[in-house]
N, C-alpha and C positions, 0 to 999 in steps of 0.2 A: 549607240544603243538603239539602232533603228534597222528597218528592212530597206536594203538598197533599192533605189528606183531602177526599173528596167525599161529598155526601149526595144521594140521589135525591129530587127534589121533584116533586109533582104539584099543579098549580093548577087550581081549578074555579071557574067563574063563569057568569053569564048571557051568552047569545050577543050581546046588545045591547051588552055592555061589553067585548067581546073586543078590539077595536082599541085602545081606551083602556088596557085592562089590559096589552096587549102593548107599547104605547108606554111605559108606566111601567116595565115590566120591562126594556125596552131602555135606558131612562135609568139604571136601577139597575146594569145591566151586570155581573151576577155569575153568570149561569146559562148553561150550555152546553145548548142545546135538543136534545131527542130528537124525531125525526120520528114523529108519530102519524097524519099525514094524507097528502095528495097533494103530497109535497115536490117531485116531478118536474114538477108543473104549471108551465108557463112563466109567468114574471113579466113583465108588460107594462105596468108602471107608467109608465115613460118610455121614449123611444126609445133603445135601446142605442147607436145611432150617435152620438147627441148626447153621451152620457156618454163615449164613446171620443174624440169631438172635444175635449171639455173636458180629458180626461186627456192627449191628445196635445199640446194647447196648453200645458198645465202642464209636461209633460216638456221641451218645447222652451224655454220661458222659464226653467225651472230650470237650464238648461245655461249660462247667462251666467256669465262669470268673476266679475263683481261685481254683485250685485243692487242695484237702486235702493231708496231708502227706501220702505217699504210703505205703500200707501194703505189706510186702515182705514175711511174714510167711504164707505158704499155709495151715497151720493146721486148721484155722477157715474159710477157703475159700470154700464156696459151690457155684460152678459156676452156677448151675441151678437156685437157689434161687436169686442170684444176677442179672443174666440176666433177669429173670422174673420180678424182682422188677424194673430194669432199663427200660425195655420195657413198663411196666405198667405206670411208671412215665412219660415216653415219650408220651404215648397215652393220659393220663389224662391232661398233659400240653397242648397238641394239642387241645383236646376237649374244655378245659377251654378258651384257646386263641380264638378259633372260637366263643364261646359263648360271650366272652368279646367284640369281634368286633361287634357282633349282638346287644348286649345291648347298646354299645356306639352309634351305628347308630340309634337305637330306641330312646334313650335319646335325641340325637341331633334333631330328627324329632319332638319330643313332647315338647321340652323345650319352644318354642315360645307360645304354647297353655297354659302353666302353669300346675300346679298340680291340678287334678280333678279326680273324680270318677263318671262314668256314672250311673245315677239313674236307677232303674228297669223300664222296659217298661210300666208296668201297672200304675206306679206313674206318667207317662208322658201323660196319656190319649191316648196312641197309637202314640204319636208324637216321633220323633227321632231327634238326633243331627247329622248334616252332616257337615264335616270339609273340608275346601278348603284352599289351599295356592295359592293366586292369585297374579300374577305379578302386580306391581304398574301401569304399563302402560296399563293393561287390566282392571283396577279397575272400570271404568265407566260402563262396561257391567253388573256389579252386580246390577245396578238399574233395570234391566229387571226382577228381581225376584219378585214374588207376595207373597211368603212366608216370614215370619219374619226372619231377619238375623242381625248379629252383627259382627263388626270387633273387635276382642279381642286383637290384637297386630299388630305391624308393625315393619319392619326393613327397611334397605336401598333398598331392592329389592322386598319384598313381603308384602302383607296384609293377615292376618290370619283370615279367615271368618268362622262363624258358622251359619248354616241355620237350622231353626226348621220347620220340615215338616214330614208328615206321610210317604210320598214316596220320594225317591231320586229325586232331580230335573232332568228333562229330559236332555239327552245328547245334548250339543250344547248351552244350556242356559247359562252355565258358561264356561269360556275359558280353564279350566283345569279339569282333573278328580279329584274326591274327595280323601282326605287323610284318611287312615284307622288309627284311633286313638287307637283302641284296648280297652281291659277292664282293663289293668293293669295301675295303677296310676304312675305318674312320680316319686314320692318318693319311691314307691316300686321297680321300676326299678333301682334307684340309690342305694338302699340297696342291691339289688341282685348283682349289679356291685361291691360294696364294698366286699361282701362275696366272690366273685370270685377272687378279687385281693388278699384277705387274703389266700385263698386256693392256689393260684399260688405261693405266697411267701412260703407257707409250702412245696409245691412240689419242688420249687427251692432249699430249704434247704435240702430236702431229696436227690435231685440230687447231691448236693454238698457233702453230707455225703457218697453217694455211689461212688464218684469219687476216694476214697481211694483204690478201687479195680482195677483201670485202668491198673496198671502194671501187675498184675496177670492175668487179662483178656487178655491182649495183648500177654502174654507169652503162655497162653493156646491156643489162636487162632493160634499163630504162629506154635505151635507143630502140630496142626491138619493140617494146610496148608503144613507143611513139609511132613507129611505122605501122603497127597494127591499128592504132587509133586513127591514123591518117587514112588507111584503107577503109575503115568503118565509116569515117566521115564522107568518103566518096560514095558509099552506098546510100547515105542519108541525103545527098544532093539529088537534084533532078536535072535531066538534060532535055532541052526543048529547042529543036531547029538549030543544032550546032552551038547552042548556048547552054550554060549550066546555071542553075539557081541554087543558092544556099541561103537558108533562113535560120534565124536564131534569136536569142535574147541577149542583149548586150547591156552591161552596166552603163548607165547614163554618163558616168565619169570617164568611161573608156571610149566614148564616141569620137573625141578628137583624134586619138591615135588610130582608130579604125578608118576615119575619113582620110587621114594621111596615107594609110596603106592602100585604100581604094584608088586615090588619085595617082599614087606612084605606079600602080599596076594597070591603070586604064580601065578599071571596072566601074560598074554603076552601083549605087547604094541607095536604098529606100529605107527611110526611118518612119516608124509608126508608134504612137502611144498604145499601150495595151487597151484592147476593147473591153467593154463591160462583161462580155461572155468569155473572155480569155483569162487563163490562169498562168501568169509568168512564174518562173521558179523563184524560190526564196533564198536570199543571201542576207544573213544577219550580220550587220557591221557593228563591231564593238571595239573600243580601245583595248590595248594590251592587257591591263589588269582584269578586264571582265570577259576576255575571250573564253576562259574556262566555263563561264556561265552559258556561253553558246554551245559548248560541248554537252553540258548537262541537259539543255533543252533538246538538242538534236538527237541525243541518245534515244529519246522516246518518241518525239514527234517534231515535225517541221511545221511552224505556223504558216498559214496561208499568206499569199503575197499581200493581200489587202488587210491583213490582221496586224498585229504588233509584235515586237520583239520582247519576250519576257525574260531575257537572259539575266539582267541585273536583279530583277525581283527573285528569280529562281535561285541565283547564287546567294543572295542575302538570306532568303528564307531557309534554304538548305543549311546554311551555316547555323542559324538559330535552332532548327530542328535537331541537327546533329549534336549541338551543344547541350540541349535539354535532355536528349537521350543518353549521352555519355555522362553528364552530370558529375564530373570529377576533374578538378584542376590537375591532380597528379597524373591521371591517365592522359590528359591533353599534353602535358609536358613530355611524357614518354613517347607519344605519337609524334610530337614535334621533333624530338631527338632522332627518331627513326627516319622521319622525312629529311632531316639534315644529313643523315648518313648516306641516303640514296640520292641526294640532290644532283650529283654529277651524272649518275646513270639516267635520271629523269631528264637532265639537260641535253641529252643526245638527240632528242626529237622535239619538234614543235608541240606535239600533243603532250609529251612528258613535261615540257616547261609550263604549259597551260595548267596541267593537273597540279604541278608543284605550287603554282601561284594560288590556285583555288584552295588547295588544302592548307596553305599557309594562313589564308584568311579564315578558313573554317576552324582551324585549331586555335587561332587567336581568340575567336569568339567563344570557343569551347573552354578555353582557359579562363576567360573573364567570367563566364557563367559559373564555372566550377568554383571560382573565388567567391562569387556572390552566393552560391549555394553552400559554401563552407565545407567542402569535401575534398580531402587530399588522401587518396587511397583509402577512403572510408573513414578517415579520422577527422573530427571536427576540431578547429583551433580553439584555444581557451577564449572564453567569452569576452574578457577585457583586454585581449591582445590586439595588435594592429590588424591581423587577419580576422580576428573575431569581430571587430567593428565593421568589417566589410561583408559580414555574413548577413545577408538580407533575406534570401529564400531558404526556407526550412523544408527539406524534402519529406520529412516525416509528417508535416502538417498537410494532411490529405486534402482538406477543404481548400486551403489556400493554393496548393499546387494544381488541383483540378481547375480552380478558377483561373489561374494563370494560363494553363493550357488552352482553356476555352477562349480566353481573351486573345491569345496569339492566333488561334484558329479563326476566330471571327475577323480579326484584323486582316488575315491572309485572304479570306473570302471577300471582304470588302474591297481590298485592292484589286482582286480579280474582277469583280463587278464594275468597279470604277474604270478599269482599263477597257473592259468590254463596252462600256457606255461611251468612253472617249473615242473609240475607234469604230463605232457602229456607223453605218451609212444611212440609216433611216431613223425617223423620230421615235418609232416604237423601240427600235434597237437601242436607242440612247436612254429612253425614259424607264423602260422595264428594269434594267439593272439598278437604276437609282432607287426604284421601289424595293428591290431586295436589300439594298444597303440600308434603307430605312428600317426594314424588318429586322435586320441583324443588329442595328443600333438599339432598337427597342428591346430586343432580347437581352442585350448587354446591360441596359439600364435596369431591367428586372433582376438580372443575375447579380450585379455589383451592389445594388442597393438593398438586397435582401438582408434583413436583420439589422439595418442601420436606422438612424433617426430620420434620414431622408427618404425612407422607403415609401411613405404615402405619396409624396410629390413625384418621385422618380418612377413609381409604378404607373401613375397617371400619364406621365410623359412617355414612358415606355410603350404603353398600350396605344397612345396617340400615334407614335411613330409606326408601330406595327399596323394599325388600322390604315394610316395614310399610305404606307408602303404597299399593303395588299391592294388598296384601291388603285394605285398606279399600275400594279401588275395586271389587274383585271382590265383597266381601261386601255393599256398599251401592250397587252399580251399578244396582239395580233397585228399584222401589217395589212389586213383586209381593208380596202377603202370603203368609206361609208357613203353610199349613193342613194340609199332608200332605207325605209324602216326595216325591211327584212335583212339587208346587209348590215345594219347597225346591230340587230339582234344576233346575227351570226358572229359578228366581231365580239360582242359581249360574251357569247357562249365560248368562243375561243379563249377569251381572257379568263373566264372562269375555269377553263381547263388548265390554264397556267398555274392555278393555285395548287394543283397536285404537286408542283415542284417544291412546295414548302416542306414536304416530308423528306425530299432529297436534300434540301438545305439543312434541315435539322440533323439528318444523319451525317452529312459532311462535317458539320460543326462538331458533333460528338466524336467524329473520327479522330480529331486532334487530341482527344484524351489519351491516345496512345503515347503521346509525349510524356505525360505525367506517369503513366503506368510503367513504361520502359525505363524512365529515369529513376523511379522509385525502386524498380527491380535491380537496376545496376548498383545503386547506393546500398540497398539491403544486402546484396551478395557480398559487396566489399566489406561491410560491417561484419557479416557472418564469418567470412574467412579470417578476419582479424580476431574475432572472438574465439574461433576454433584454435587458431595458432596460439593465442594467449593461454588457453586452457591446457593445451599440450605442453607448452613450455613450463607451466607451473606444476602440472600433474606428473610429468616424467622427468625426474632429475637427470642431468647429464645430456643424454642423447635427445631429450625432449626439445632442447633449443634447436638442434639440427632439423628435427622433424617439423618444428614450427616454421623454420625458414622455408623448408620445402613446401609446406602448406600455403604459406604466404605467396611465394613466387608462383606456384602452380595455380592457386586460386585466383590471384589477381591477373595472371596471364589469360586464364579462361574467361574471366569477367571482361577483360579488355577486348578479347576477341569477339565476345558476344556483343559488346558495345559497338564495335566497329561494324559488325554485320547489321545490327539493328539500326545504327545510325545511317548507313547507306541505304538499306532496303526501305525503311519506313520514312526516312528523311526525303528520299526521292519520290516515294509513293505518294506522299501527301501533296507534292507538287504535280506529279503526273496525273493523278486521279482527281483529287478534290479541287486543286487550283485550276488546272487546265480545263476542267469541266465547265467552269464558270467564266474563265478568262478568254478562251480561244473559241471562236465561232466556226472556224474552218481549218482544215489541215492542208498543207501544201506539199511541195516536193523541193529538194535542195538544188541550188544552182551548182552545176558542174561545168566549169569552163573547159572548152576544147583547147588544151594546152599541152606543151611538151612536158614530159616527165623526166627528161634527161637531166642527170646531175652534172653540174659544171664544177670543175676542180681548178 
């Protein structure tokens, strides 16, 4: 749970050995290259269109529900034919899917009119059939027609009207424009839809059969990308007097392997610590269980090299925020079951495995909080039952839940300031966050003691903390050195300007009230759906039970979906906006090792 230490490395060798040396460096895969040459020079090693074709074929084949056993023998592997077949299959599926949508829409439009074939115009004596879908509330206007007409069908919203006339009724005579029935009968449209469904099944079977080549396609694409990356690295190097120079940032732990490579190839290696004005890339190192927290952090921002790694704090706080927003043990169990069902699919990639691990922890915390909140699909357990004894938080107790949300928020902001203080490089940078921590603690003393017997004492203590904290903010709000009376006054003015951040601190603390509001909304919706279903079941004998089940399933599914969205959006937002604002002083860029992407089988 730290940021990996970097060393600036410079490699020198003869120009004739450049490509071999870069290839070996790519195989080693521990150096983030720094551009010294014409990095913007276009790389034309292979046709980009071909790479995109292979990547497109791979994406299409990877979408099959169940992959075939992978072919690993390249003897019968013809990449051009397979890519061509996969892309053709993709295009045909897309065209048929579009045609199916069109047919279904056409069938839906014609179904109320029934199955018919328009007779030839000469058999009608010059008369035509004009079709209208008239809203029932506008049906009286049909009596204005002087031509023969007939209502052939009705539903709860429309009357389906046919007018017999040589010319289309003039605009305004009917309240709606006419419907174009077309010349193809309804039965023929249904047969065409069936043919398309069968063709799409055949194409899906072909796609499934082609999925056996995914591994070899991936390997081939990776080889090409490795070669393109190697050529790009050549543009990043610099040539001077028949010598090449390559510079980059290496993990300190990777230096021994790099030294062995340099010695074996007869090159020179220069190692330097990062200078004060240099900004090395950031690589957050975390043990397996917490690597998902790294993904959560990197999704929004990469901390600066000299900052700190907030992965563990973000993962833990996100779990708490998600749990408070979901606020239901039953919902947590449903999500856990869904995660269990897709565990194998998530396990196919490293990112999926990290997500699976993070969500397992998040849902465990959500279940525990749901039990403490005493909500199981909106139902509270009996007071004297085992689950009832675990019911500590009452979501309907507005004051208590608002207080809990503020305590959680203040704790999060104090952790952010404590981390900022710990990792600051200057005295002011270390002391100023401590001042804000004191202000937050003082505010908590005022909040928690209000209306209690300890209020007089705690309020005095709270104001002491707030006053002392603000004094620290003023005195250490600037890094300006004090060399004279004027510089001291300027430093004091800068410190006073820092007091404006108190409004930001207050607003950020109040922002955590969304935890209470969203949790209460989720619990209230669950209770409401339960009440509606109960009333339907009691008020409508027989079929009421079925309708009540539909309301329960639909209502809780909707509420669960809203809980997931709110949990992710607001749970991450509180970390990215409120927490990062106080915790991270600088933004960095990620460490991207120059390494081979080739897949080894």
